[in-house]
N, C-alpha and C positions, 0 to 999 in steps of 0.2 A: 545624366547624373543619377546616381542610385538613391532611391528613397531610403533614408536611414531607418525609418520605423520598420519597413519591411525587412531590410537587411538584418537589423538587430533581432527582430522577431524570428526570422528563419534561423539565425545563429543560435538563439536561445532554444528553439525547437530541436536543433541538432544536438545541442548539449544535453537536453533531456532524454535523448535516445530515439527521437522520432526520425523517420526517413525524410529526405529532402522533398520527395514527392508528396508525402502526407502534409508536411509543413506548408508547401506551396498551395496545396488544395485548401488548407485552412484559410489562408489569406485570400484565395480566389473566392471562396464561399462567403467571406466577410465583406466582399464588394470592392476589393482593390483591383486595379487594372492589370490585365494579363501581361502586358509589356513590362510594367514596373516590377512585377513579381519575377518574370523570367530573367530580367536584367540582374536583379539581386541574387537569384538562384545560380546564375552563371558564375558569379564571384565566389559562391560557396560550394561549387561542385567538388572541389578537391579538399574541402575543409575537413580536418580531423579534430573532433572535439577533444579537449584535454580533460581526461578523467582525473579526479583527485586520487592521489596515491592511497591505496588501501593497505593497511597494515597486514602483514601475513598472519595467517591463523596460527595461534599458539595454544595448544591444548592446556587446560588447567591441570595442575598436579593433583593427583588423586590422594585423598587422605590415607595415612598409614593405617593398617588394620589394628583392631583393638588389641591391646596387650593383656587384657583381662581374660581369665579363663571363661569358657562357655558356661552360662547359667541358664537354667530353665526359665522360659518366659513367664510362667505363672507360678505362684507359690503352691505348695502341696495342699494347704488348707485355705479355703476361701474365708474371708472375714464373715462374721456372723451378721453384721449389720451393714447394709450398703447405704452410703449417703444419698439423701433424697435429691440434693442439688449441689452441683459443683460450683465453686466461685466463678463468677463471670458467665454463667450459663443461665438462660431464661427457661422458665418452666411454663409449659403449655398445658391447657386444660384437656384438649383433644389433639390427636396427631393431625398434622396438616395434610389435607387431601386436595388435590387439584382437580376440579371439575371442569368439564368443557364449558366454555362461555357461550351462551346462546347469541345468535346474531342480533336479536332484539328482545327486550323484556316487555314489549307492549302486549297487554291483554285487554281486549275490548270489554268495557263494562257491560253488565247484564242489560242495562237500559238500551244500549246500542243494538244488542241482539234482538230485542223486541221490535225496535224500529226497522231493522233490516227484514225481519219476518213480515211485518205489515207491508213494507214496500214491495217485497217479492210477491206477496199475495195480490196486491193491487195491480202489479204489472201483469201477472197471469190473467187476472180478470179482464183487463183492458185488451190484451191480445186475443182472448176468447171472444170478447164483444166485437172486435174488429173482424174476426173470422166469420162470425154470424152475420154481420152487416154485409160483408163481401159475398157470402154464399146466398143470402136471401134478399138481395138488394131490390129485385123487381117486386117481390111481395111487400116489402117495406114501403117502396115508393107508391104502390097501389093503395096500401092502407092509409098513408098520409094524404094522398090525393082524394080518396073517398071521404075522409074526415073533414077536409077543408073545402070541398067542392060544393 
């Protein structure tokens, strides 16, 4: 017996324009058994999806050319006063300019810079002290052994 869920899903996939192979792989990847999928696919091998009838393309009628004689696009004399604002138009103080947006607006405060400077100085001092101890370890051991002996 064919699993109706798989059959209807494969049929819907074919109606959407997918190939039968792609539709079956979708069900296989979803965890359905291969036997159930292949059984439903065998029934749909010769299935031709019915496409809704599309209306044939009908070009729209173009408007008739203007019957008025040709006029110049601009008047010979320009008006003396240009209106400051047209109805429905917003007035801007400055023209809009698009600036690139930075990835982050974070700027560390000056206080953090001082702390970072002190920590770097302390780190360099400790690395130097470690190098001195490593290079002069025998002399340091002799100095302490003579002091406490």
